[in-house]
N, C-alpha and C positions, 0 to 999 in steps of 0.2 A: 427595545432591548432590556429595559428594566422591569418589565412586567413579571409578576411572580409566575412560576411554573403552574399551569392550570390543568387539572385532570377533570374530565367530565363527571359531574356528580353521579353517584350510583343510585338509581331508582329503577323500579321495574318498568317504568314508562319511558325513561329517557336515556338510560345508560347503554352505550354500545357494549356488545359482548366483550368480556375480558377486561373491562375497565374496573379499577379499584379506587377508593378514595385516597386522598393524599395521606402519606405517612408522616407522623410527627417528626420534626427535624432531629429529634434526639435518638432515633433508632432507624434501622434499615427495614425495608418492606418485608412482609411475611414470605414472599417468593423470591427474595433477593438471591439466594444461593442457586435456585433453579434458573433464574434469569442469567446469572453469570455463567452457568454451565452451558446453556443453549447458545448464548451469544458467542461464547468462546469456541464452542464446537463449530458454529457456522463460520466464524472468522478463520479457524484452522482449515476448513474445507475450501474457503475462498482462496486462501494463500496456497493451499496444495494445488488447486487448479491453476493459479498464477505461475507456480514454479514447475509444474509438470513438464513443460517442453524443454527445460534447461538441459536435462540429460538425454532427451530423445530428439534433440534438434537435428542431428545428422540423419536419423531414420525418418523423421517426419519430412525433412527437406527432400530426401530421396524418394519417398512415396508420393509426394506432391509435385515432384520435378521442379523444385524451387531453386533458382540460381543463387549463387552466393550474394549477389547484389540485392536480392529481395529477402534474404533470410532475417534481416532485422525486423521485417513486418511480422514474422512468426513469433518473435519475442515481444514486439511493441504493441500488438493488438490489445492485449488485456490492460496494460498500463494506460493506453490511450482511452479506453472506455472508462477506466477508473478516474483518470484525471478530468475527463469531460463531465462526468456525472456526480462526482463526490460532493461538490459544493451544492449542486441542485438537490441531491438526495438528502443532504444534511438539513437544508432549509425546509424541504417538504416534510421531513420527519418531525421537525420541531413544530411545524404549523398544522399538519394534518394527521399526525399519529405515528409515533416511532415504531410501535408494534406492527402497524399496517405496512409501513415501508419495509421493515425488516422481513416480514413474511413474504411480501411480494418479491423482494430481491432474492430470497432463498429459493423460492419456487422457480423464478426465472433462471437462476444459476444452474439448478438441476436440469432444466430443459435445454438450455443453450450448451451446457457442457456435454450432454449426451449427443446433441446434434453435431458437435465437433468431431465425434467419432465417425460420422457418416460422410464427411466432406471429401472431395476428390480433387480439389485444386487449391493453389496457394491463397487466392483471394477469398474463396468460400471459407477456408479455415481461418483466415485473418478476420473475416466478418464475424464468425462465431466467437472468436477470441475477444473482439471488441464488445460483443454482446455480453460475454462472460464478465468482462471488466465493468460494464454498466451495472449488471446485477450485483457484482461484488461491491460496487460503490454504495448501493442501497444498504447492504449488510454492514459494511464497515462504518459508515456515517451514523446509521441509526443505533448500532450496538452501544456506542459510548453514551448516546442520549438515554438509552434504556438503563444503562448502568448508573449514570448520574442520578436518575430518578429512583432506582432501586436501592442505591447506597448514598443517602444524603449526608451521612456523617463523614468527616475528614478521614477517620481511621478506616471506615468501610470503603470509601472511595479509593484510598491508597491501595488497599488490598485488591479491590476489583480491577483497577486499571493495571496493576502489576500482573495479575493472572491473565488478563486479556492480552497484554503485551507479550507475555510468555507464549500464549497460543499463536500469536503472529509468528514467533520464532519456530514454534512447533509445526505449524503448517508449512513453513519454508523448509523445515527439516524433512518432513514426511513426504511432501510432494515429489521431489526427485527420487526418493527411495521407492515409493510405490510405483511411479512411472517406470523407473529403471528395472525393477523386478518384473513387472508385467511385460515390458518390452522384450526382456531377455527370454521369458518363458512362453509368452503368448504373442501379443502384438501391441504396439504403442496405442492403438485406437481403443483397446479394451480399458485402458486406464481412465479414459474420459467417460466411458459408460459407468465405471465403478464410482467415480467422483460425482457424476450426475445423480446416481442413486443415493449417495450419501447426503447430498444437499437436500433432496426431497424428503429423506428421513428426518433430517434436522428440522425442516419446515413443519412436518407433522408434529414433532415434539413441541415446537414453538407455539402451535395453536393451542396447546393444552396448558402451558405454564406461563406464558408471557402476559403481562397486563399492559393496557394501553396508557400512554401518557403523551401530553403535548403541551406546547406553550404558544397557543394560537395568537397571532397578532391581528387577525381579521384581514380583510382585503383579498385580492385575487393572487393566484400564483404568479411569480415573476417570470412569465414565459419569455418575454423579450430578453431578459437577462440570461436565461437558460440557453436560448438559441445563440445569442451573440458570443457567450462564453464558450459554449461547446464548439461552435465553428472556429473560433479563434484557436482553440487547442488543437483541433484537427489540422488546421493550417500549419501550426507550429511543429507538431510531431511529423507531419508529412515533409516539411522542409528539412527537419533534422535527419530524417531517415534517408531522404533523397540526396542530402548534401554530401554524404560519404562518397558519392560518385562525381563530385565537383561542386564546390560552393558558388562558383560563378555562373552556373547554368541558369538560363532565364526562368525556368520553372521554379527553382529554389527562391530566386529573387521575388517572383510574384507571390509565392506562398508566404514569405516573410513579410512582405508589404501587406498582404491580406491579414496576417496576424496582428500587425500594428493597428490597422484600421479597425478591425473587429474588437480589439482590446479597448481602443478609445471609445468605441460605441458602447461597449459594456460598462465602462466607467460612467458615461453620461446617463445610461439607463438606470444604473444603481443609484445615482444621485437624485434622480427625479421620481423614482417609484416609491410608493408608501410602504411596501413590504419587500425590501431588497434581499437578494440571496445572501449578501454579506454587507455588514456595516463597514463602509470604507473608513469611517472614523477610527476603527480599531488599528489602522496602520500607523496612528500616532502613538500607540502604546508599545513600550519596549517589550513587554511580556509577550504580546501577540507577534511582534516582529521576530523575537527569539524563537517562538514556536514555528513560525513560517520558515525562517532560515534553516532551522534544524530539519524540518521535513524535506525541504528542497535539496539540501546537501546530503541527507541520508540516501535519497534516490540517486543523486548525481554521482556521489563518490563511492557509496557502498553497493547499492543495488545494481548500478550500471556496470561495475566491474564483475561482480559475482554472478550476474545474469549470463554473461557470455563465457566466463571462465570454464564451466563444465564442458561446453562444446570444444573449447580450445584445448583442454586436457586430452580429450578423446582424439583430436587431430594430431597433436604433437607427441603425446606419450603413448598413444595406442590403447588407452583404457577403454573398457566397455562401459555401457550406460550404467550398469549396476555397480561396477567398481567406482565410477565417478560419484554415484549417489552415496555410497558408503563413505567415500572420502569427504564429501561435503557435509555428511552427517556430523563430523567432528566440529565443523564451524557452526552449523545451525543448531545442532543438539546442545552444544555448550551455551549457545545464545539462549536457548529455551531455559536451561537450568539457571543461568545467571539472572535472567529476567524474573524468574519465580522468587529468587532470594533477595532481590534489590530492595524490597520493602523493609528489610532489616536496616537499611541505611537511612531510613526516615528520621529526621531530626539531627542527623550528623552530616549528611551530604545533601545539598539541595539538588532538585532535578536539573537545574541549569548546570551545576558542576558535574553531575552525572553525564549529561550530554557532552560536555567538553572533554571529559575523560574518555567517553566512548569513542569520539572522533579521533582522539590522540592514539588510543590503542589500535584502532583500525589502521591508522597511518603506519604505526610501528610494525604491526602484523604483516601488512602487505609488502612493506619494504624488505622484510626478511625473505620474501619469496623471489627476490631478484635473482636471475640466473638459473632458477630451478628447471625451467622448461628447456633452456638451451643445453643444460647438463643432462637432460633426459631422466631426471630423478624426481619421482613423486614424493619420496620421503623428505626431501628438502622443503616441501610445502607445509609439512605438519606443524612446525612451530608457528608459522604465520597464520594458519587456520585456527589454531588454539587462541592466540593472542587476539586476533580479529574477532573471533567468536565471543570472547568476553566483552569486547567493545560493542559488538552488535547487541548483546543482551542488555547492556546498560542503555543503549539507544532505544531499543524496543520497549523497555520498561518505563523510561522517562518520557518518551514522546506522547503517549496518550494522556498522561497526567498533566503535562504542560499544555496540551491542546485544550482540555476542558477547563483548566484553571486560567487560561488566557482570555476567556470570554465569560459573560454572565452565565449562571447555571441554567437559565431558561433557553440559552442558545448553544447548549453543549454539543448537539449534533452538528450545528453549523460550524463551531470551532473545530471539531474533529474533521469535518469535511474540508475545511479550508487548509488545514495542515496536511492532510493526506492527499489533497489535490496537488499541492506543491511537491509532495513526496514522489508522486507518480509522474508528474511533469519532469522532475529531475531524473527519474528512472528512464523515461523515454530518451531524454537528452544524453544520459550516461551510457545507455546501450548503444545509441547511434555513434557517440564519440568513441567508445571503446572499440567497436567494430571498425570504424574508420581508421583509428590509430593502428590497430593490429594488422589490418589487411593492406596498409599502404606505406609501410615503413621497412620493406625489404626483409621479409621473413617473419613467420608467426611468432617464434620465440623472442626475437628482438622487439617486435611490435608489442608483445605482451609486457616486456620489461618497461617500455615507455608508458603503456597504459597504467601499469602499477604505480609508477612515479607520479603520473598525473592524478590518479585516485588518491594517493597519499597527500599530495599537495592540496587538493580540494578539501580533504578531511581536516587538515590543519587550519585552513582558512575558515572552515565552518566552526571549529572549536574556538578559535580566537574571536570570531564574530559573536558567538553565543555568550562568551565571557564579557565582551564589550557591551552587550545589550542588557546589562543588569538594571534592575528597577532603580529609579531615583529614590532617594530618601524622602 
């Protein structure tokens, strides 16, 4: 974990294509701006793919004949792939080349997203979504590793992670808008073809501007860790998704037991291997724990609620997919703008306090939405969308910086992968919990109010936990 970041020396005989010598620690690399542009663009496309089904869920479910009990899979496919592969992708990127993993993921995202447009059943669509999540994991985990290498100075890194976090919000904003516009004028499947083409275009640009970097520790890939961890997450997400139909069902109990056994096996594997996917010793450090808690609760409290809310608005208020997308643009668009400006808080507000404030604003924002659906008024949602949007912007700007600062610079992609793994585990759990609450409490509007209260409570717990996990003097 303490080895210096090593880039393969550049000679005509030994340097792989695209590799550059190490940049002196006092300045950013010559292609730093281009690296930021390409990684941010790919991240935006990945998040657009992730959020595309949010406003087209009713149309997609109707086309695929998906019953209500299985619609959580249409939303949870991508976060499942993300959660299962982020940690693996981060470790592979650090060890075998961040540029290599990034480009592989971007090409795979283009292909799998285009295939999603051709599916004809719920499970085929879900499988393509899982594959999109796996490809997105390679992009998201390696992007921050590439940025840490391209921006070695604290000032440059603050700027780069802020912009990258803003494009997370930008992708969330544009995905539903693109999908809703295309669904209303053409067909929801066309949106996936467009996003697939966009991913392939970004991959082409990446081959021209990205330089390779790695922090190889030697040894073999941690395949046993990857398999046990991936299977553990599949068991957990399946249990959470099936649990909405009854937590005492035998299948749910078996899946939860499998998750516990596989997680224990993963811990044993990581303790014994020479090149683990994650250094379990980091769990003793408060900064890493704060990063992990922040990622988990961002998924659980924020993404979980806002993933199902668009479909809920269409069913209760009769909004179209495009109308819903424009409404959500207030939340995600404001999040994008705030994340871009958060760098101005550097030196005055720590990332940890930014996270706590972001969670608090989300809680306040969603609580103002109480009763809006029961009253049939979309205008009553506007203040909550605006307040929560500011909170989301603070979270998206601070999360990547906290992730890379919580681990040694040589393991930046691993740190990013660990935090984002927990973020999308939380997302899967949050979506399943939200759908379970909304559909089992005597009316969608009433269920939505309960889900809002739960989301606000989880956000407040997260904010308090981040403040409590301050670094010891």
